[in-house]
C-alpha positions as CSV (number, residue, x, y, z in Angstrom):
1,M,52.2,-27.8,12.0
2,T,51.2,-29.9,15.7
3,H,52.1,-29.0,18.7
4,G,50.9,-32.4,20.1
5,R,48.7,-36.0,19.3
6,F,46.5,-38.5,21.2
7,D,48.5,-42.0,21.5
8,K,48.6,-44.4,18.6
9,P,48.4,-48.3,19.3
10,P,50.1,-50.2,20.6
11,E,49.2,-47.1,23.1
12,T,45.8,-47.2,23.8
13,M,43.4,-44.5,25.9
14,K,41.3,-45.9,28.3
15,R,37.4,-46.6,28.7
16,S,35.7,-47.5,31.0
17,A,34.2,-50.3,32.6
18,D,30.3,-49.9,31.5
19,G,31.7,-47.7,28.6
20,H,30.2,-44.6,29.2
21,S,33.4,-42.0,28.9
22,V,37.3,-42.4,27.6
23,E,40.4,-40.5,28.3
24,A,41.7,-38.0,26.4
25,C,45.7,-38.2,26.2
26,G,49.0,-37.8,24.6
27,P,52.6,-36.5,23.5
28,L,52.6,-33.2,23.8
29,L,55.7,-31.5,21.3
30,W,56.8,-28.5,21.8
31,D,58.8,-28.0,19.3
32,G,56.4,-29.2,17.0
33,D,56.5,-32.0,14.3
34,E,58.4,-30.5,12.1
35,A,61.4,-28.8,11.4
36,N,60.9,-25.2,10.7
37,D,58.0,-25.2,13.5
38,R,57.6,-22.8,15.6
39,P,58.1,-23.7,19.9
40,A,55.0,-23.3,21.9
41,Q,55.1,-22.3,25.3
42,K,51.2,-22.7,26.4
43,L,48.5,-25.1,25.2
44,T,44.5,-24.9,25.1
45,I,42.8,-28.1,25.1
46,Q,39.8,-26.8,24.7
47,R,37.7,-29.7,22.6
48,V,38.0,-33.3,22.7
49,E,35.6,-35.6,21.1
50,I,35.5,-39.4,20.7
51,K,33.8,-41.0,18.3
52,Q,33.4,-45.3,18.0
53,G,30.6,-46.7,15.4
54,R,27.5,-44.8,16.9
55,A,29.1,-43.8,20.3
56,R,30.4,-40.6,20.8
57,A,32.2,-38.5,23.9
58,A,32.9,-34.7,23.9
59,K,34.3,-32.8,26.3
60,D,35.5,-28.8,26.7
61,P,37.7,-28.4,29.2
62,N,38.9,-25.8,28.2
63,Q,42.2,-27.0,29.5
64,Q,45.7,-25.3,29.6
65,V,49.5,-27.6,29.5
66,E,52.6,-24.9,30.2
67,R,55.3,-26.6,28.0
68,G,58.1,-28.6,30.6
69,E,54.4,-31.0,31.1
70,A,55.8,-34.8,28.6
71,E,51.9,-35.5,27.7
72,W,48.1,-33.4,28.0
73,M,45.5,-35.6,29.4
74,V,41.1,-35.0,30.0
75,D,40.4,-37.5,32.5
76,S,36.7,-39.0,31.6
77,V,35.1,-37.4,28.3
78,P,31.4,-38.4,29.0
79,S,29.1,-40.5,26.7
80,D,26.7,-38.7,24.7
81,G,24.6,-41.7,25.4
82,S,24.0,-43.3,21.9
83,A,25.6,-46.1,22.8
84,A,28.8,-47.7,24.1
85,F,32.8,-47.8,23.7
86,E,33.8,-50.7,23.5
87,D,37.7,-52.1,23.7
88,G,38.9,-51.0,19.8
89,H,39.5,-48.4,17.7
90,A,37.7,-45.4,17.8
91,H,38.1,-41.6,15.8
92,A,39.8,-38.9,18.2
93,E,39.4,-35.1,17.4
94,A,41.0,-31.7,19.7
95,D,40.6,-28.3,18.8
96,V,43.9,-26.6,20.4
97,E,45.4,-22.8,21.4
98,V,48.8,-22.9,21.0
99,V,51.4,-19.0,22.3
100,L,53.9,-19.6,20.4
101,E,57.4,-18.6,22.0
102,D,56.9,-15.6,19.9
103,G,53.3,-14.8,21.6
104,H,51.8,-15.3,18.8
105,V,48.4,-17.8,18.9
106,T,47.2,-20.1,16.7
107,T,44.5,-23.1,17.5
108,E,45.2,-26.8,15.9
109,R,42.9,-29.7,15.3
110,W,44.0,-33.2,15.9
111,R,42.9,-35.4,14.4
112,E,44.0,-39.4,15.3
113,T,42.8,-42.8,15.1
114,V,42.7,-43.9,18.4
115,E,43.0,-47.4,20.3
116,L,40.1,-47.6,23.6
117,S,40.1,-50.5,25.7
118,H,39.3,-51.4,29.6
């Protein structure tokens, strides 16, 4: 069960010109990605991490998104300084708190191979 994901190729996530930050974004799937999933009413993006070779970026935005939004986005996830991001494939993860329509709260981890571009 997942209520969102990262943009996947051919969609790209943007990196800064100097490679020291990236954006994290993707579509929201309010009714889930499987037929028996319970609908969600609110999501909180708790942590986002992007890795590409030695380059690492992470942010704890605690960003809330309400039902009805088509996409989520965390701008400017900063690099830890170990290396610069380049155009190409990267691994992305997000920890997300999901409030279901029935009031139950659950957590999800979204993992994707993404494409970065400037």
